[in-house]
C-alpha positions in Angstrom: 10.3 8.2 45.3 9.7 6.6 42.1 6.5 8.3 41.5 8.0 11.6 42.4 10.8 11.0 39.7 8.1 10.1 37.3 6.1 13.3 38.0 9.1 15.4 37.4 9.8 13.7 34.2 6.3 14.3 33.0 6.5 17.9 34.0 9.6 18.4 31.8 8.4 16.2 28.9 5.0 17.5 28.9 6.1 21.2 28.4 8.1 20.1 25.2 5.0 18.2 24.2 2.9 21.4 24.3 5.6 23.1 22.2 5.4 20.4 19.6 1.7 20.6 19.3 1.7 24.3 19.1 4.2 24.1 16.3 1.9 21.6 14.5 -1.1 23.6 15.0 0.4 26.8 13.6 1.6 25.1 10.4 -1.8 23.3 10.1 -3.8 26.5 10.3 -1.5 28.5 8.2 -2.1 26.0 5.5 -5.9 26.5 5.8 -5.4 30.5 6.3 -7.5 30.4 9.4 -6.9 31.9 13.0 -7.1 28.8 15.0 -8.8 25.5 15.8 -11.4 24.8 18.4 -11.3 21.2 19.7 -14.4 19.7 21.3 -13.9 17.0 24.0 -17.3 15.5 23.0 -20.6 15.2 24.9 -22.4 12.4 26.5 -24.8 10.3 24.3 -28.1 9.1 25.5 -28.9 5.4 24.8 -31.9 5.1 22.5 -35.2 5.4 24.2 -33.4 5.7 27.6 -32.1 8.4 30.0 -28.8 6.6 30.6 -25.7 7.5 28.7 -23.3 5.4 26.6 -19.8 5.2 28.1 -18.1 8.6 27.2 -15.1 8.3 24.7 -13.2 11.6 24.4 -12.1 13.1 21.1 -8.5 11.9 20.4 -7.6 15.3 19.2 -8.5 16.7 22.6 -6.6 14.2 24.6 -3.6 14.8 22.4 -3.3 18.2 24.3 -4.1 17.0 28.0 -4.8 13.9 29.8 -8.5 14.7 30.5 -10.4 11.7 29.1 -13.6 11.4 31.2 -15.0 14.9 31.1 -17.5 15.9 28.3 -18.4 19.4 27.2 -14.9 20.8 27.3 -13.4 22.9 24.6 -9.8 23.9 23.6 -8.9 27.0 21.6 -5.4 26.8 20.1 -3.6 29.0 17.5 0.0 27.8 17.8 1.2 31.0 19.3 -0.9 32.2 22.3 -1.4 30.0 25.5 -4.0 27.5 24.8 -7.4 28.2 26.3 -9.3 25.5 28.0 -12.9 25.7 28.8 -13.4 23.0 31.5 -16.8 21.7 32.2 -17.5 21.6 35.9 -21.3 21.7 36.5 -23.2 21.9 39.7 -24.5 18.4 39.7 -25.5 15.9 42.6 -26.5 13.1 40.2 -23.1 12.6 38.6 -19.4 12.8 39.3 -18.0 16.4 39.0 -14.2 16.7 38.4 -12.1 18.8 40.6 -10.8 22.1 39.4 -7.7 21.4 37.3 -4.4 21.5 39.3 -2.3 18.6 38.0 1.1 18.9 36.2 -0.6 20.0 33.0 -2.8 22.7 34.3 -0.3 25.5 34.1 0.0 25.3 30.3 -3.6 26.5 29.9 -5.6 29.5 30.5 -8.6 27.7 32.2 -12.2 29.0 32.3 -14.7 26.9 34.3 -18.0 26.1 32.5 -21.0 25.5 34.8 -23.6 25.0 31.9 -22.7 23.2 28.8 -25.1 25.3 26.7 -23.5 28.5 27.8 -20.1 27.8 26.0 -20.7 30.3 23.2 -19.8 33.4 25.3 -16.4 31.9 25.9 -15.7 31.2 22.3 -14.2 33.8 19.8 -16.9 36.1 18.6 -16.0 35.7 14.9 -15.8 32.0 14.4 -15.6 32.2 10.7 -11.7 32.0 10.9 -11.8 29.1 13.4 -12.1 25.4 12.5 -14.3 23.1 14.7 -12.5 19.7 15.4 -14.9 17.2 16.7 -17.7 14.6 15.9 -20.7 16.9 16.8 -21.5 18.5 13.4 -25.0 19.7 14.6 -23.4 21.5 17.6 -20.8 23.1 15.4 -23.3 24.3 13.1 -25.5 25.7 15.8 -22.4 27.6 17.3 -21.9 29.2 13.9 -18.9 27.2 12.6 -18.6 27.2 8.9 -15.2 25.2 8.8 -15.9 21.8 10.4 -13.0 19.1 10.5 -11.2 20.6 7.4 -9.3 18.0 5.4 -6.1 19.9 5.2 -5.9 20.6 8.9 -6.7 17.0 9.8 -4.3 15.5 7.2 -1.5 17.4 8.7 -2.3 16.7 12.3 -2.9 12.9 11.7 0.2 12.4 9.6 2.4 14.0 12.3 0.7 12.1 15.1 2.8 9.1 14.1 5.8 10.8 15.5 5.7 10.6 19.3 7.1 13.1 21.7 9.1 12.1 24.8 6.0 12.7 26.8 4.0 10.3 24.7 6.8 7.8 24.8 6.6 7.8 28.5 2.8 7.4 28.5 3.1 4.4 26.2 5.6 2.8 28.4 3.4 3.4 31.4 0.4 1.8 29.6 2.6 -1.2 28.6 3.6 -1.7 32.2 0.0 -1.7 33.5 -1.1 -4.2 30.7 2.0 -6.5 31.4 0.9 -7.0 35.0 -2.6 -7.7 34.0 -1.4 -10.2 31.3 0.6 -12.1 34.0 -2.7 -12.3 36.1 -4.7 -13.6 33.0 -2.1 -16.2 32.3 -2.2 -17.5 35.9 -5.9 -17.6 35.8 -5.9 -19.7 32.6 -3.7 -22.3 34.1 -6.0 -22.3 37.1 -8.8 -23.3 34.6 -10.9 -20.3 35.0 -13.6 -19.2 32.8 -13.3 -16.4 30.2 -15.3 -14.2 32.4 -13.0 -14.9 35.4 -9.9 -14.5 33.4 -11.1 -11.1 32.2 -11.9 -10.1 35.8 -8.4 -11.2 36.9 -6.9 -9.0 34.1 -9.1 -6.0 35.1 -8.2 -6.3 38.8 -4.5 -6.5 38.2 -4.6 -3.6 35.7 -6.8 -1.7 38.2 -8.9 -0.4 35.3 -12.6 -1.1 34.4 -14.0 -2.2 31.0 -14.6 1.4 30.1 -11.1 2.3 31.0 -9.6 -0.2 28.6 -8.5 1.3 25.2 -10.7 -1.4 23.5 -12.8 -4.3 24.4 -10.6 -7.2 25.8 -10.3 -10.4 23.6 -10.3 -13.2 26.2 -10.9 -16.5 24.3 -10.6 -20.2 25.2 -10.1 -23.0 22.8 -12.0 -22.6 19.5 -13.0 -19.1 20.5 -9.4 -18.1 19.7 -10.0 -18.4 16.0 -12.5 -15.4 16.2 -10.3 -12.4 15.4 -12.4 -9.9 17.4 -14.2 -12.3 19.9 -16.1 -9.9 22.2 -17.8 -12.2 24.3 -16.8 -13.8 27.7 -18.4 -17.1 28.7 -19.1 -17.4 32.3 -18.7 -21.1 32.5 -15.3 -22.8 32.0 -15.0 -25.4 29.2 -14.8 -29.0 30.1 -11.2 -29.0 29.0 -8.8 -26.2 28.6 -6.8 -26.5 25.4 -5.7 -23.0 24.4 -6.0 -19.4 25.5 -5.7 -16.1 23.6 -5.7 -12.7 25.3 -5.5 -9.4 23.2 -5.9 -6.7 25.8 -4.3 -3.5 26.6 -4.5 -0.5 29.1 -4.6 3.2 29.1 -2.4 5.8 30.6 -3.2 9.5 30.2 -5.2 8.5 27.2 -2.5 6.5 25.5 -3.1 2.9 24.7 -1.2 -0.5 25.1 -2.2 -3.4 22.8 -0.7 -6.8 23.8 -1.7 -10.3 22.6 -0.4 -13.6 23.9 -1.5 -17.3 23.2 -1.0 -20.4 25.5 -1.5 -24.0 25.2 -2.6 -25.8 28.4 -0.4 -28.8 27.5 2.7 -29.4 25.4 2.3 -30.8 22.0 1.8 -29.5 18.3 -0.2 -26.5 19.1 2.4 -25.4 21.8 5.1 -25.9 19.1 3.1 -23.6 16.8 2.9 -20.9 19.4 6.6 -20.9 19.8 7.2 -20.6 16.1 4.7 -17.7 15.8 6.5 -16.2 18.8 9.8 -16.5 17.0 8.2 -14.8 13.9 7.0 -11.9 15.9 10.5 -11.2 17.0 11.9 -11.7 13.6 9.4 -9.0 12.4 10.2 -6.7 15.2 13.9 -6.8 14.0 12.7 -6.0 10.4 11.3 -2.7 11.7 13.9 -0.2 10.7 13.9 3.4 9.4 13.4 3.8 5.7 11.7 0.4 5.5 8.1 0.2 4.2 5.8 -1.3 6.6 4.4 -3.4 3.7 7.7 -5.1 3.6 7.5 -6.0 7.3 4.2 -7.5 6.6 5.5 -9.5 3.8 8.2 -10.9 6.1 5.4 -12.1 8.5 3.4 -13.6 5.6 6.3 -15.5 4.3 7.1 -16.6 7.9 3.6 -18.1 8.4 4.1 -20.0 5.0 7.2 -21.5 6.5 5.4 -22.4 9.7 2.6 -24.0 7.8 4.8 -26.2 5.7 7.2 -27.0 8.4 4.2 -28.3 10.6 2.9 -30.4 7.7 -0.3 -28.3 7.4 0.5 -27.6 3.9 2.4 -30.1 1.4 4.0 -27.3 -0.7 7.1 -25.1 -0.7 6.6 -21.9 1.3 7.1 -19.7 -1.7 4.4 -21.6 -3.6 2.1 -21.0 -0.7 2.8 -17.4 -0.7 2.2 -17.1 -4.6 -0.9 -19.0 -4.4 -2.2 -16.8 -1.4 -3.2 -19.9 0.6 -1.4 -18.3 3.6 -4.3 -15.8 3.7 -6.7 -18.6 4.9 -4.5 -19.1 8.0 -3.3 -15.4 8.4 -6.1 -13.1 7.2 -5.1 -9.9 8.7 -2.2 -7.4 8.7 0.9 -7.6 10.8 0.1 -4.6 12.8 -0.6 -0.9 12.9 0.3 2.6 14.5 -0.3 2.7 18.2 -0.9 5.9 20.3 -3.9 8.0 21.3 -6.0 5.3 19.5 -5.3 1.6 19.3 -5.4 1.7 15.5 -3.9 5.1 15.4 -4.6 7.4 12.5 -2.3 8.2 9.5 -1.3 4.7 8.4 -2.5 4.9 4.9 -1.0 8.4 3.6 2.2 9.2 2.0 2.6 12.8 3.2 1.1 15.4 5.5 -1.1 16.6 2.7 -3.1 13.2 2.7 -1.8 11.8 -0.5 -3.3 8.2 -0.3 -1.0 5.3 0.1 -3.5 2.4 0.1 -2.7 -1.2 0.8 -1.5 -3.5 -2.0 -4.1 -5.5 -3.8 -2.7 -8.9 -2.4 -2.7 -7.6 1.2 -5.8 -5.5 1.4 -6.3 -5.6 5.1 -3.1 -3.9 6.0 -3.7 -1.0 8.5 -0.2 0.7 7.7 1.5 1.3 4.5 3.9 4.1 5.6 7.7 4.1 5.7 9.0 3.3 9.0 10.8 6.2 10.8 12.2 7.0 14.3 9.7 7.9 17.0 6.9 5.8 15.5 5.2 3.0 17.5 3.8 -0.1 16.0 2.2 -3.2 16.9 3.8 -6.5 15.4 1.2 -9.2 15.5 1.5 -12.1 13.1 -1.1 -14.9 13.6 -2.0 -18.4 12.6 -5.7 -19.5 12.8 -8.0 -22.3 12.0 -11.2 -20.5 10.9 -14.0 -22.8 9.8 -15.5 -20.4 7.3 -12.0 -19.8 5.6 -11.0 -23.5 5.7 -14.3 -24.3 4.1 -13.6 -21.8 1.2 -10.2 -23.4 0.9 -11.4 -26.9 0.9 -13.8 -26.1 -2.1 -10.9 -24.7 -4.2 -8.4 -25.9 -6.4 -5.7 -25.5 -3.7 -7.5 -28.1 -1.5 -5.0 -30.8 -2.6 -2.1 -28.9 -1.0 -3.6 -29.1 2.5 -3.2 -32.0 5.0 -6.7 -31.9 6.2 -6.2 -34.6 9.1 -3.5 -32.2 10.5 -6.0 -29.2 10.2 -8.9 -31.1 11.8 -6.6 -32.1 14.7 -5.7 -28.5 15.4 -9.1 -26.9 14.8 -10.3 -27.3 18.4 -7.4 -25.1 19.5 -8.6 -22.1 17.5 -5.7 -20.0 16.6 -2.5 -18.0 17.6 -1.6 -14.4 17.7 1.4 -12.8 19.4 1.5 -9.0 19.6 4.3 -6.6 20.9 4.3 -2.9 21.1 7.5 -1.4 19.6 9.1 2.1 19.5 11.4 2.6 16.6 14.5 4.6 17.4 17.2 5.7 14.9 19.6 2.9 15.9 17.4 0.3 17.7 14.0 -0.9 18.4 12.4 -0.6 22.0 10.3 -3.6 22.5 8.2 -2.2 25.5 6.3 -5.5 25.7 9.2 -7.9 25.9 11.3 -5.5 28.2 8.5 -6.0 30.8 9.0 -9.8 30.5 5.6 -10.7 29.0 
């Protein structure tokens, strides 16, 4: 019954989603004075000197229109007025999986042509392609097919900017992705306290999510002990450490091509590190509350940065006033990344550094160069909020050799080094009058 209600909801919200994309497309092509855009799903890539393919990743502009994420050699022809035309690749092939003829809830919104041979697509494309823009990564394919206009800036700037505003269909997809990731996070937490290895924890996560490595929106970060200080730790040790101290998992899930992105950190035993986790967790919630319409996301980051300074001084890691730590930029040693980013069709979704839909740059400030978003917060946008606190050897060595070394209690730092680091990340929908913390609503 629940699945039936969900399906009916998708049918209604998806129809409105298509209307929104049509309107955006019409505005984008009118700005470029062209007749339409042709979106390529992508194609399989051979591994170097091999006859196997890399895992296929669909063009995000393609999956914005329909939840087909695993089929290369498909094409969309859209003009904002006429019913979109889908050229759907369905070869005769006994070596590989062949998708079924489309019949899901989204199929009725497209005029569908089945394509048996990828290199025969030309006859299904508009004859005069000079007034159509190719959107995709295969420039050589576009040129071979006679496209003169490839990924035009004005079109992409407009589409990327407005992708920040999610339709009801997209919000539903994001909630579903979070629900999948949430149950997987519970399984990973249980595996950690059972003293599993990183490999075993990752397997527990994937099993609970019922998604494989290639289905994940990004490579899971599953880190124990000191590995938690590596921001993008992409390994998984098969052997468990002799002692479990800490566990950081940054892992999401996909639903209809939309991503969840959740991070949690755990201490195996109570103590100073566990207390730090609680304080970072509280800071995450404080930053979520700071997300409000008409607030600059840069200001949200400054809230996080000042919050980490307070934690560092309260814990006795720094022996200076929090405001002085901010001014001296010592906090960056322990919190070297931004507070979060847009989330949607991509984990680090596009459009975070522009001021308008014409692509006017809005770069990160000089004192916080790693920010992935500088936009003004508005309703229907989805952000991650993920402050962190880490003990990273290379950054600590740099700090120790600087004039600010005297403000650091190195005995405390050395005691905490083996625990690695902390990051707590929630996925948040901004509404006009409230925030919807999808992650916390699921009890994670």
